[in-house]
C-alpha positions in Angstrom: -6.6 4.1 15.8 -3.0 4.8 15.0 -1.2 5.2 11.9 2.6 4.5 12.2 4.1 7.5 10.1 7.5 4.9 9.5 5.0 3.5 7.0 4.7 6.7 4.7 8.7 7.3 5.3 9.8 4.2 3.8 7.8 4.2 0.3 10.0 3.1 -2.0 10.1 5.7 -4.8 12.8 3.8 -6.8 10.3 1.4 -7.9 7.2 3.5 -8.1 10.0 6.5 -10.5 10.6 3.4 -12.4 6.6 2.6 -13.3 5.5 5.6 -13.9 8.6 6.1 -16.6 8.1 3.0 -18.4 3.7 3.3 -18.7 4.9 6.9 -20.0 7.5 5.4 -22.9 4.9 2.7 -23.6 2.6 5.7 -24.0 4.0 7.3 -26.3 5.4 4.8 -28.6 1.6 3.0 -28.5 1.1 7.0 -29.9 3.9 7.3 -32.7 3.4 3.6 -33.6 -0.2 4.5 -34.7 0.3 8.0 -36.0 -0.2 6.2 -40.1 -2.9 4.4 -39.2 -6.3 5.2 -41.0 -8.5 4.3 -37.8 -9.3 6.9 -35.9 -9.7 4.4 -33.2 -6.1 3.1 -33.2 -4.8 6.8 -33.4 -6.2 7.8 -30.4 -5.3 4.4 -28.4 -2.6 6.4 -26.2 -5.3 8.8 -24.8 -7.3 5.4 -23.7 -4.1 4.3 -22.7 -3.7 7.1 -20.6 -7.1 6.8 -18.6 -5.8 3.7 -17.7 -2.6 5.3 -16.5 -4.3 7.1 -13.9 -6.1 4.5 -12.5 -2.8 2.7 -12.6 -1.4 5.1 -10.3 -4.8 5.1 -8.2 -4.1 1.1 -8.2 -0.6 1.7 -7.3 -1.0 3.6 -4.4 -3.9 1.4 -3.3 -1.9 -1.2 -3.0 0.8 0.2 -1.5 -1.2 2.1 1.5 -3.4 -1.0 2.5 -1.9 -3.5 4.8 -0.9 -6.9 2.4 -2.2 -8.9 5.6 -5.6 -8.2 4.6 -5.2 -9.7 1.4 -4.2 -12.6 3.2 -7.5 -12.8 5.3 -9.5 -12.8 2.0 -7.3 -14.3 -0.2 -9.8 -17.1 -0.9 -13.0 -15.0 -1.4 -11.1 -13.4 -4.0 -10.0 -16.2 -5.7 -14.0 -17.1 -5.6 -14.3 -14.1 -7.2 -12.2 -14.2 -9.9 -13.1 -17.6 -11.4 -17.2 -16.7 -11.1 -16.1 -13.7 -13.1 -14.3 -16.5 -15.7 -17.1 -17.9 -15.4 -19.2 -15.1 -16.6 -16.8 -14.3 -19.5 -17.8 -17.7 -21.4 -21.0 -16.9 -20.5 -21.8 -12.7 -21.0 -18.1 -12.2 -22.4 -17.7 -9.9 -25.1 -16.0 -11.1 -28.0 -12.9 -9.8 -30.7 -9.8 -11.0 -32.0 -11.0 -14.9 -32.3 -11.5 -14.8 -28.2 -13.9 -14.2 -26.2 -12.3 -12.7 -23.2 -13.5 -9.3 -22.0 -16.6 -8.4 -19.8 -18.0 -5.1 -20.5 -18.6 -2.1 -17.8 -20.0 0.7 -19.1 -17.5 1.7 -20.9 -15.1 -0.3 -20.4 -13.8 -4.3 -21.0 -12.6 -6.3 -18.3 -10.2 -9.3 -18.6 -11.0 -11.0 -15.9 -7.7 -14.0 -16.9 -5.3 -10.6 -16.2 -6.5 -10.2 -12.6 -7.0 -13.8 -11.6 -2.8 -14.0 -12.0 -2.1 -11.6 -9.2 -5.6 -13.7 -7.4 -3.7 -17.1 -8.0 -0.4 -15.5 -6.6 -2.3 -14.1 -3.4 -4.3 -18.0 -3.0 -0.8 -20.0 -3.4 0.9 -17.3 -0.8 -2.1 -17.8 1.5 -2.0 -21.4 1.0 1.8 -22.4 1.5 1.9 -19.8 4.6 -0.6 -21.7 6.2 1.2 -25.3 5.5 4.5 -24.4 5.9 5.4 -26.9 8.9 4.9 -29.0 5.8 6.6 -27.6 2.9 7.8 -30.3 1.1 5.3 -32.5 1.2 4.3 -34.2 -1.8 1.0 -34.3 -0.8 0.9 -30.8 -0.1 1.5 -30.0 -3.8 -1.7 -31.5 -5.0 -4.1 -28.6 -3.8 -1.7 -25.7 -5.8 -1.9 -27.8 -8.6 -5.6 -28.2 -8.5 -6.3 -24.3 -8.0 -4.3 -23.5 -10.4 -5.4 -25.8 -13.2 -8.9 -24.9 -12.5 -8.4 -20.8 -14.0 -6.3 -22.6 -16.3 -8.5 -24.6 -17.7 -11.2 -22.2 -17.9 -8.7 -19.4 -19.9 -7.8 -22.0 -22.5 -10.9 -22.3 -23.4 -11.4 -18.1 -24.1 -8.7 -19.5 -25.9 -5.9 -17.7 -23.9 -3.0 -20.2 -24.6 -0.3 -17.2 -23.1 -2.0 -16.6 -20.0 -3.3 -19.7 -19.3 0.7 -21.0 -19.7 1.7 -18.3 -17.4 -0.6 -19.2 -15.0 1.3 -22.8 -14.9 4.7 -21.2 -14.8 4.0 -18.7 -12.0 2.8 -22.1 -9.9 5.5 -23.9 -10.8 8.2 -20.7 -10.1 6.5 -20.5 -6.0 6.5 -24.3 -5.5 10.5 -24.1 -6.3 10.3 -21.1 -3.7 8.9 -23.0 -0.7 11.2 -26.0 -1.8 10.4 -28.1 -4.1 12.4 -31.1 -4.6 14.2 -32.4 -7.5 12.2 -35.9 -7.6 9.5 -34.1 -7.8 9.4 -31.3 -10.0 11.4 -34.4 -12.7 7.6 -36.0 -11.5 6.0 -33.1 -12.5 7.5 -32.6 -15.4 7.1 -36.2 -16.8 2.9 -35.6 -15.8 3.7 -32.5 -17.9 5.0 -34.1 -20.7 2.2 -37.1 -20.8 -0.8 -34.2 -20.8 1.1 -32.7 -24.2 -1.5 -34.8 -26.4 -4.5 -33.5 -24.3 -3.0 -30.0 -24.0 -2.7 -30.2 -28.1 -5.7 -31.0 -28.4 -7.2 -27.7 -26.6 -5.5 -25.2 -28.8 -7.4 -23.8 -31.9 -6.2 -24.1 -35.4 -4.3 -21.1 -35.2 -2.7 -22.1 -32.3 -1.3 -25.0 -33.3 -0.4 -23.1 -36.3 1.8 -20.8 -34.3 3.9 -23.4 -33.2 4.9 -24.9 -36.3 5.4 -21.9 -37.4 7.9 -21.6 -34.6 9.7 -24.9 -35.9 9.8 -24.2 -39.3 9.7 -20.6 -39.7 9.0 -20.4 -43.6 6.8 -22.8 -43.3 3.8 -19.9 -43.6 5.5 -16.6 -44.1 2.3 -14.9 -45.0 0.0 -16.4 -42.6 1.1 -17.6 -39.4 4.1 -16.4 -39.9 3.8 -12.5 -40.8 4.2 -11.5 -37.8 7.6 -12.8 -37.2 8.1 -11.7 -39.8 7.4 -8.1 -39.7 8.2 -8.6 -36.6 12.3 -9.4 -37.0 12.4 -6.2 -40.4 11.2 -4.1 -37.6 13.9 -5.1 -34.6 16.7 -5.1 -37.4 16.2 -1.7 -39.2 16.0 -0.1 -35.7 20.2 -0.8 -35.4 21.8 1.3 -33.1 20.2 4.4 -32.5 16.6 3.7 -34.4 14.7 5.3 -37.0 13.0 8.1 -34.6 9.6 8.4 -33.0 7.6 9.5 -36.5 10.2 7.1 -38.8 9.1 3.2 -37.6 7.8 2.2 -41.4 6.6 -1.3 -40.0 4.9 0.4 -37.6 3.3 3.3 -39.5 3.2 1.9 -42.2 1.2 -0.5 -41.1 2.6 -3.9 -41.6 3.8 -5.0 -38.2 0.4 -6.1 -36.9 -0.4 -5.8 -33.1 2.0 -3.4 -32.5 0.7 -1.4 -29.6 0.2 -4.8 -27.9 2.1 -7.9 -28.5 4.7 -6.6 -30.6 5.0 -3.3 -28.7 8.8 -3.9 -28.3 9.5 -4.2 -31.9 8.5 -1.2 -32.5 10.0 0.3 -29.6 13.4 -1.7 -31.4 12.2 0.4 -34.5 12.0 3.6 -32.8 14.9 4.3 -30.5 17.5 1.4 -31.8 19.0 -1.0 -29.8 20.7 1.3 -27.1 16.8 2.4 -26.7 15.6 -1.0 -25.9 18.8 -1.4 -23.5 18.0 1.2 -21.5 14.1 0.0 -21.3 15.5 -3.8 -19.9 17.7 -1.7 -17.7 14.9 -0.2 -16.5 13.0 -3.5 -16.1 16.1 -5.5 -14.5 16.7 -2.2 -11.5 12.7 -3.2 -11.1 13.0 -7.6 -10.9 15.7 -6.9 -9.1 14.1 -4.2 -6.2 11.3 -6.6 -5.9 13.6 -9.6 -5.1 15.0 -7.2 -2.3 11.9 -6.7 -1.1 11.1 -10.6 -0.6 13.9 -11.9 0.5 13.8 -9.1 3.0 10.1 -9.6 4.1 9.1 -10.2 7.5 6.2 -13.3 7.2 6.7 -15.7 4.5 2.9 -14.4 2.9 4.8 -11.1 1.9 7.5 -12.9 1.0 5.8 -15.3 -1.5 3.3 -12.3 -2.8 6.3 -10.4 -3.7 8.7 -13.0 -4.9 5.6 -13.8 -7.2 4.9 -10.5 -9.4 8.1 -10.4 -10.0 8.2 -13.4 -11.0 4.6 -13.0 -13.3 6.4 -9.6 -14.4 10.0 -11.5 -15.7 7.6 -14.1 -17.0 5.8 -12.0 -19.1 8.8 -10.3 -20.3 11.1 -13.2 -21.4 8.3 -14.7 -22.9 7.1 -11.4 -24.7 10.6 -10.2 -26.1 11.5 -13.9 -26.7 8.2 -13.8 -29.4 9.1 -10.4 -30.6 12.8 -12.0 -31.6 11.6 -15.3 -32.7 12.8 -17.6 -30.3 9.6 -18.4 -28.8 6.5 -19.1 -30.0 3.6 -16.8 -30.9 1.1 -16.7 -27.6 -0.1 -13.2 -27.3 1.6 -12.7 -23.7 1.8 -8.5 -23.5 4.9 -6.9 -22.4 4.2 -5.3 -18.7 3.9 -1.3 -18.5 4.2 -0.9 -22.3 1.7 -2.6 -24.1 -1.7 -1.0 -24.9 -4.2 -2.6 -22.2 -6.3 -1.6 -19.5 -6.5 -4.7 -17.3 -3.0 -5.9 -17.1 -1.7 -2.1 -16.7 -4.4 -1.9 -13.5 -3.1 -5.3 -12.5 0.8 -4.8 -13.0 0.5 -1.1 -10.9 -1.7 -2.7 -8.4 0.9 -5.3 -7.7 4.2 -2.9 -7.8 1.9 -1.5 -5.0 1.7 -4.5 -3.3 5.5 -5.4 -3.5 6.0 -1.8 -2.1 3.7 -2.7 0.9 5.4 -5.4 1.5 8.9 -2.8 1.9 7.1 -0.3 3.6 5.4 -3.0 6.7 8.4 -5.1 7.2 9.0 -3.9 10.8 6.0 -4.2 11.9 5.9 -8.5 11.9 
């Protein structure tokens, strides 16, 4: 079997390098943010994240080297397998932090909802490619809405509001890319508004309280609003250049909850200051814009939609997570891509970036 050498010569080292840099910064931040923790488990989280980092490198290389058109052929079975895993989570899933989201495999825990983000992108890309002659037809939009609604419902039951909302925004972004008309967008907006009371009924009490605290910040400063209060203090105390790796009092004295997951950007701001955060945001900017360039240069619709969807996934997570940290968005539990602690999230993001690189490497074939 002939292997085209141009594939390896066009590997995008810039995207890979930025990805590895961001993950490395995340591991350092997780280590330094938990130095003062009384829990040996929390102090060792950076070691577990380092192991996931190694798997993430293999995931990135796998995503880059395996022909992405293979995913198009198996898009529907992949989506079906992830749906089954989401159903298994509700039956035999491992619970933690008030939610049942993980499946235990030996010493490792996998979160199927994280992998569903990538599966949904792939299946929607395949669907829109199959019906590219009918893009813009309102009836064509019914199937993507139903396809997205099923995993969203299953994830809301875990409960995981952040991932469920992310799947909805991913679906909407891909619909807009394939030519969703303004009148159809208004129709979907109206339908979403009418369903808001139903969605509100699905939320747990603490989730509703978080929305109320977002609207009224002083409603419960020592309860539901505690995360936001401590996060703002951490971000502000970092000032221009930060306090340094071992002088971040909010995180290292355990004032800041979830400092290694949802609020890792607050730790970053406290340690590295405004300048450090600006550098990190610039790295994200270069990564996302490069991914969008690759999507626009793709020779086939499936590759373009998949690359765009993966970049949209990163952009939405980035905006929502930093919005939570700064108190301009409600706390919904969305990790910061590549930086937050979490093996499933890291592996999925690395695999997704590998697939985007794959689209670039094979752009001359189709």
